[in-house]
C-alpha positions, -999 to 999 in steps of 0.1 A, spaced: -527 -602 388 -547 -634 392 -518 -658 395 -506 -689 413 -469 -682 422 -448 -711 434 -415 -704 452 -387 -730 455 -363 -725 484 -388 -707 505 -368 -713 537 -339 -693 523 -332 -655 525 -348 -645 492 -375 -673 495 -388 -660 528 -389 -624 516 -409 -635 485 -434 -655 506 -440 -626 530 -445 -601 502 -469 -624 483 -488 -639 512 -523 -624 514 -516 -603 483 -549 -598 464 -551 -619 432 -522 -641 442 -521 -677 455 -487 -682 469 -473 -717 472 -441 -719 493 -419 -750 488 -386 -760 504 -368 -791 516 -380 -802 550 -402 -783 574 -414 -747 569 -390 -724 588 -412 -693 584 -427 -681 617 -459 -668 601 -480 -694 583 -509 -672 571 -518 -663 536 -499 -690 517 -497 -727 513 -465 -747 522 -455 -779 505 -422 -798 512 -402 -802 480 -367 -815 472 -361 -800 438 -333 -826 431 -360 -853 431 -376 -854 396 -407 -872 407 -414 -847 435 -409 -818 411 -434 -833 386 -459 -841 413 -458 -805 428 -461 -789 394 -490 -812 384 -507 -805 417 -506 -767 416 -501 -759 379 -485 -726 388 -486 -696 365 -451 -685 378 -423 -705 394 -396 -684 411 -366 -707 416 -346 -694 445 -333 -729 455 -296 -734 449 -264 -746 464 -247 -712 470 -218 -721 492 -191 -713 466 -163 -733 483 -185 -763 491 -195 -764 454 -158 -768 446 -154 -799 468 -189 -813 464 -194 -811 427 -220 -837 422 -243 -822 449 -237 -788 433 -246 -800 398 -277 -818 410 -290 -787 428 -280 -760 404 -284 -777 370 -303 -810 371 -330 -796 393 -335 -767 369 -339 -791 341 -366 -809 361 -385 -776 365 -381 -767 328 -392 -802 316 -421 -803 341 -435 -770 330 -429 -778 294 -449 -810 298 -478 -792 314 -477 -765 287 -479 -792 260 -508 -809 277 -529 -778 285 -541 -752 260 -538 -716 270 -513 -725 298 -480 -706 294 -461 -708 327 -432 -685 335 -400 -697 352 -380 -670 369 -346 -683 378 -320 -667 401 -285 -664 389 -253 -647 399 -225 -622 391 -201 -650 397 -206 -662 362 -182 -634 351 -144 -634 354 -141 -601 373 -119 -582 349 -142 -552 349 -174 -539 363 -202 -529 369 -217 -550 341 -247 -549 318 -268 -579 309 -249 -582 276 -215 -590 292 -200 -623 281 -198 -648 310 -165 -665 318 -169 -685 351 -139 -690 374 -154 -716 398 -175 -747 397 -203 -729 414 -202 -703 386 -200 -730 359 -232 -746 374 -251 -714 374 -241 -706 339 -251 -741 327 -285 -735 342 -288 -702 324 -280 -720 291 -307 -746 298 -333 -719 302 -322 -700 271 -325 -732 250 -359 -741 265 -393 -734 249 -410 -721 281 -414 -685 291 -381 -679 310 -366 -650 329 -331 -649 345 -327 -626 374 -290 -621 381 -280 -607 415 -250 -598 436 -240 -604 473 -275 -606 489 -279 -595 525 -308 -594 549 -324 -610 580 -351 -637 581 -368 -662 604 -347 -691 618 -316 -681 597 -295 -711 588 -267 -690 572 -254 -655 579 -244 -629 553 -217 -603 551 -236 -575 568 -247 -596 598 -212 -612 600 -194 -579 600 -219 -563 625 -217 -592 649 -179 -596 647 -173 -559 654 -199 -558 682 -180 -587 699 -147 -568 696 -133 -594 671 -105 -584 647 -115 -591 611 -96 -592 578 -116 -577 549 -106 -577 513 -102 -544 495 -98 -558 459 -133 -573 454 -159 -549 441 -197 -555 442 -231 -539 442 -246 -555 474 -283 -563 472 -309 -560 499 -330 -592 499 -363 -571 499 -351 -553 468 -343 -586 450 -378 -600 460 -394 -568 446 -375 -573 414 -387 -609 410 -423 -598 417 -420 -570 391 -408 -596 366 -438 -618 373 -463 -589 372 -450 -577 338 -444 -613 325 -410 -600 314 -387 -623 295 -350 -624 291 -321 -615 315 -323 -588 341 -297 -575 365 -314 -571 399 -290 -558 425 -282 -528 447 -272 -495 431 -241 -487 452 -208 -500 438 -181 -505 463 -153 -528 474 -158 -552 504 -136 -531 527 -157 -500 520 -188 -520 526 -177 -532 560 -165 -497 569 -199 -483 560 -215 -510 582 -192 -500 611 -201 -463 605 -238 -470 605 -237 -489 638 -209 -468 653 -186 -497 657 -148 -497 661 -132 -496 627 -97 -502 641 -107 -538 643 -109 -540 605 -77 -550 587 -75 -545 549 -63 -576 531 -60 -590 496 -79 -619 481 -47 -638 476 -41 -637 513 -73 -656 520 -70 -693 511 -103 -704 496 -110 -735 474 -130 -714 449 -117 -684 430 -139 -652 432 -142 -626 405 -123 -594 416 -147 -569 401 -184 -574 393 -214 -553 403 -243 -546 380 -257 -518 359 -294 -519 366 -307 -495 340 -326 -521 321 -345 -533 352 -352 -496 362 -366 -488 327 -385 -519 318 -396 -531 353 -397 -499 374 -372 -515 397 -360 -490 423 -337 -504 450 -327 -489 483 -293 -472 489 -269 -493 510 -275 -472 541 -313 -474 536 -309 -512 535 -289 -511 568 -317 -490 583 -343 -515 574 -322 -543 590 -319 -522 621 -356 -519 623 -361 -556 618 -335 -565 644 -352 -542 668 -385 -560 663 -370 -595 666 -351 -587 699 
């Protein structure tokens, strides 16, 4: 590839993994963008540019400056409960910002012959109602929360657009990065059990948890192959959340007696979660060569990374 790849949300979990995988990669110029200062510890092999994607002018200026071949949009408001109570902020981040990216790239495409940029947009299993799973790319969405509605609205914008678009849907991403601003279920469970805390864990929500490195690899494969359409990019192990936490405890030899099974109805949260999702990833395997780690292999990678960072 000889491509300029621009990443939004580069301070986040997926964003950081993408930057580190693309930095110094032959034939790639990597442009990392995020709101505020760069939180990555290593600054080599890529360019950083501050960008608030909810600011239309900033989006247009950055796109005009770099004219990227590929934009990977990882920026989003993903706190599901906060989206329920801060709807305007959610819509601005998850929908209006996507329209700014689409329109900015479309304008550049119209102005420049032989310029056909690709927008790879991250979406979620939460656009489904959770009545069954795992799911293929053909499943009909039926969102239960405002967050899910916003992510589906962004998908619809892309599918109506004239640019080269790809939607990468994913599930329950976990991993470790520099200067983490948010935890994830693996690190939460590990930390809580190590501290001897009792935790309530639901046994009626089923997912295919996704290692952040695998998701980054899936996005890069989409860019390399200039694939278009919708792809499920998740882990391959289908389990409920209780099983997931038990497997975390087994891996790190932690006390499973601290784990209490519970039901989703027992946990009062502003946003409704789909009971069963998880993805069938056959399309990504066949068309992209996507090959994710097993859940335990993902935990082993985290263990290695935690050992390095200690």
